[in-house]
N, C-alpha and C positions, 0 to 999 in steps of 0.2 A: 500144304496143311489138310489134314483130313476133316470130314464133317463130324466131328466127334460128339458124343452126348454129354463130354464133359466141358464142352465150351462155355465161355462165360456168358454167353446170350442164348443157351440152350432153349428153344421153345418159345423163345420172345419174338414179338412182331416189332420189326424195326422199318421205319419210314425214311426214306433218303431221297431228297431233291437234288437237282442237279446231278442226277445219278450217272450220267455217261461222261461228266467231265473229269478232270486228274483227280481231285480229292473225292469225288462221289463214287466214281468206278471203283477205285481201291478201297474206301469205306465198305461199299456193298460186299465185296470180295471178303474182306477180313470179318464182317459181321457173319456171312454165311459160313465161313470157315469156323466160326465159334457157335454155330448151331442155330442162327437166327432165321426166321420167315421173313422175307423182304417185300416192302412195298415201295416201288420205285418210280420216279417221275423224271423228265426232263422235256425239253422242248420238242424233240424229233422222235417219232415213234419207231424209225426202223432200227436205229442203234440201241433204242430203250429195249427193244424186244429181243435183240440180238444179245445185250448184256444179260437180260433175265433168263434167256436160255442156256446161257453159258454156266451159270452160278452153281447148278447142280442142288439146289434146295427149293422149297416152295416158295413161289414169288406172285406177285401180282404187279401190274404196271399201267400207267396212265399216262400219256404224254400231255402236254399244256404248258402255258405260260403262268409262271407263278406270279406275275403282276394282276391276273384275274383271280379274284376272289373265289369264284366257283371251282377252280382247281383244287386248292386247299380243302373247300368242303367234301368234294368228291374223292380226294385221296383219303381222308379220314373215315368216309363213308366205305370206300373199298377196303379197308384195312378191318373194319368191323365186320363186313359182309363176307370176307374171305377167311379171316383169321379169330374173328370174335373179339378182337382187342388190339390196343395200340400201346407197345410198352415204352419205344424209344423214337423219337423223332429227331433226324438230323437235318436241320434246315441249311442247306449248303448251296442252293441255287444262286446265282448272281452274275453280274457282269462287271468289267472293268472299265475305266476311262482311259483316254489317251493322256500322256503326259503333257499338260499345257498349264499356264497360268491361269487364275480364275476367271479373268475377264474375257479370255479366248473361248470357255466353254460355252458351246452353243445352248441355249436355254431349253430348247425341246430335248436335246440328249440329257441335259441334267434332271429334268422332270422324268424321263424314261429310266434313268439310274435309279432315282429315288424310289419309283414305283417298283421296280425289280428288286433292289438290294434291301430296302427298309420296308415299303408296304407288303412286299411278298412275305418278309418274315413275320410281320404283323398278321397278316391273313392265316398264314401256317398256325401261329401260335393261338389265334382267336378260335381256330376249330380244333387244335390238338388238346388244349387245356381241359375244356369240359369233359372230353372223353375220359382223359386220364383221371379227372376228379371224382367222375362216376364209377370207375373202376375202385379207386381206392375206397369209397363207401362201399362197394358191392363186395370186395374180397381182400381188401388190405393192401393190394398192391397199386400204386399210382403209375408213376412214369417218370421219364428223363427227357428234357429237350436240350439238345446242343445246337447252339446257333453257330454258323461259321462267319466270324466278323474279320477282323483284320487288325493288325498292330496299328493301322491308320484309323482304328476306332478306339484307341485310347491315347494316341499322340497325334498331333498335326502332321499333315503328309503335304509337302510342297510339290504344286503341280498335280496333285490328286484331289483337290478341294471337295468335290462334290462326293466323290467316293469316300473321302475321309467323313465327310458329314454323314452320309448314309450309314455308314459302319459305326459311327458313335452313336447314332440312333438304334442301331441293334443291339449295342451294349446297353444303352439306356432301357430298352425293351426287356433284354435279358435280367437287369438288376432289378427292375421294378415287378416283373413277373415274378422272380425268385423269392422276392419279399412277400408277396401277395399270397403265393401258393405254398409257402414254406411248411405251413401246418395241414396242407392238404396231400400231402405224399408225392409232390412233385418237384424234382429238382431242375433247375433251368441254369445252363452256364453256356459261357461263349469261348470259343477257340479263336485266338486272334494270331494267325500267321503272319509272317514277313513274306517277302516274295519266295515262292516256291517254284519247283521245276514242273510247272503245269502248262498246258497248251495257252491258257490265258497270258502267261507271262512269256513263254517262247515267242508267241505271237506279237505280243507288245515289242519284244527286244527286235523281232524282224522290222517292225514298223520303224525302229530307231534309225535315225539318219547316220548314226556312227557304227563303225564295225560291231558286230554281235560281241565279242570278247570285251570290247571298250563299254558296250552298253551294260553287259552284265557287271563288270566291275563298278559302274556308276550305279547301279542298282544296289549292289552290296557293299558300297563304301562306308554307309554307317552301321554296318553290321559287325560286331567283334569278332564274329566266327569267319568273316570275310568269304561269305559263299551264300548260295541260294539254299533254301531248304530243300530236301528231298521229300516227295509226297509222302512215303511212309512215315516220316519223322513227324509229320502233322497228324496223319491218320490215327498214329499211336495215341495221340493227345485226345482225338476224339473218342476213341474207345475208352480210355481212362475216364474222360467225363461221364461217359454214358454207363459205365460199369456200375451194376447195383450194389457191389460191394463199396462203392465211393459214396456212402450213403449220407454223409454229414456235409459234403461240400456242394454250396448252390450260390448262385450269383455271382460266381467268379469269372474274370476275364484271364483264359490261360494263353499267355503269349509263348507261342513256338516261334521264336524270332531270332535265334542265334546270339542273343544277350543285349538287343536293342535298348530294351526298357531298363536294362542295369545302369545305363550311362545317361 
């Protein structure tokens, strides 16, 4: 796909966290293809720089841990310094947990997961929202925030209790912020995928004691479509949520889940 001036996000500045992972990388590529300038973040500087160099559009990047609030502050500052504004934020950075019953989750792992998956999104929004609100006052254009939650954020997820709790928290932040900023030109939505064919999931499948095919069947047992999501199928929903033409939709949990929430 060419980097055409007719892209949906032409000239817009888009921030993507967790940018070198499955969803993040593809999200960055798709926004680049639709004319965006990108601010990218992930834990490791090497893969991040490689991604930024491969996108063929203007980029800025900063490595760091999303559980550290100063990273979110610095990322927003970087967007303003390099591009003068922040139009879209895709808060995608996150970690998974092993499939175990609640009483077997080590408490320090639980705390770390909440720090990354929930507090990381809180810190991100805390620094993104005021900038978007100021833009709205200055030139009438606010912004859009897309939080990557999970279908485990809208229903219970057996053997993923702390992950589900953190993702429920992300949905709570999304809905609350959407209501708070609805008259201030900022839309806030959450994309809630079920298991997709990302490294996070394939690594989890490898850790499974059962054969990979059997483990995958177990993961998709409750999915009416009986398969994992492909990364592009989820990224399509992220772009839909961010699209400025989608201007009346806010506070939504968009389940890209093969029909799980229908039953």
